[in-house]
C-alpha angles and dihedrals in degrees: 000000000000113000118243118263114227110235119198103199152156123189101261130118092268091047091048091057090068100036087053091047094051090050093047093047089047090228119155114241143177116224124228113182115220106195101209092185090058095046100251089142090067098055116116092241093054093044088059086062099037114023090186089060093235132124147246104073131160133199113201113196088198099055130147112329088006094290122126118261133191119207131187129185114067095236092053090048092052092050091048094051091047092052092044094054102026089232137123095006102102131281098241134033090256091052091047090053090050092049091051090046094056092041089056089046089059095044094048100033124016097036098049096038096045089045091055090046089054090049099050097035100042113015110031096056089055097050123110103273097024120241106202103172114177094190094053092044092051094043096055096036089053094047092050089051090052092050092049088050089055090050092048090054091048090053094053108124096357136087099225140022092270106036123285098334128087109234144168087275089067091045090055099045102039099067092057097038091049087068093058093129092058087052089055093243133145130221094195091101095035107067095158092053091048091052093047093049089055094044094050093040091057094060112109093224091052092048093049093047092047091050095053108124089342090154088066093060106107134177106264091185087073097041113083095184093052090048091054091051096044098043098039095246125147116248 
């Protein structure tokens, strides 16, 4: 029997990437909740696993050569799991290159830009004191719209981000794109993106991964203490 992978997780888009992946890969795992609003990511024990104080993290007791391995950064975890299982990483070398390309597109574009959109649209105006910055709001809202336009074009005539096969590129992008309303986006001019969001969201593995510890997901915009922890502000 395959040994359980330890998953260090909180229900956020980056966390969902890996909970979805573990469900899709059908790999057994043991959940460790890292409450990022309470500062669990700054504890010495967690920093030993993730020196950048970010989750998700996995520890696989059956790593390369049978030795345990700990991996942080969601994109690196997805690539590792795909290589480990031989699944969801493309069927040919050209497909594998395309999967990695779109995974990097998410890591370097959609994630950071949508994250900044969340911050300036939702969190900053509710801080004490408030930071309602029209330029920042417009900049990140506009950039997210551009990126989703790129994705909509990529999805023209195909079911998934890389052709007709569901891959780790879809697993990486969907958690962020599924929050398009919070990012003040529209799908009216992005029919391919709308279809893909529904197709991916209907997968049982995606639904199970998205539901993991869902009851723990709070509204940080209304929690001053969690804001101070997350954004490095003094109480």
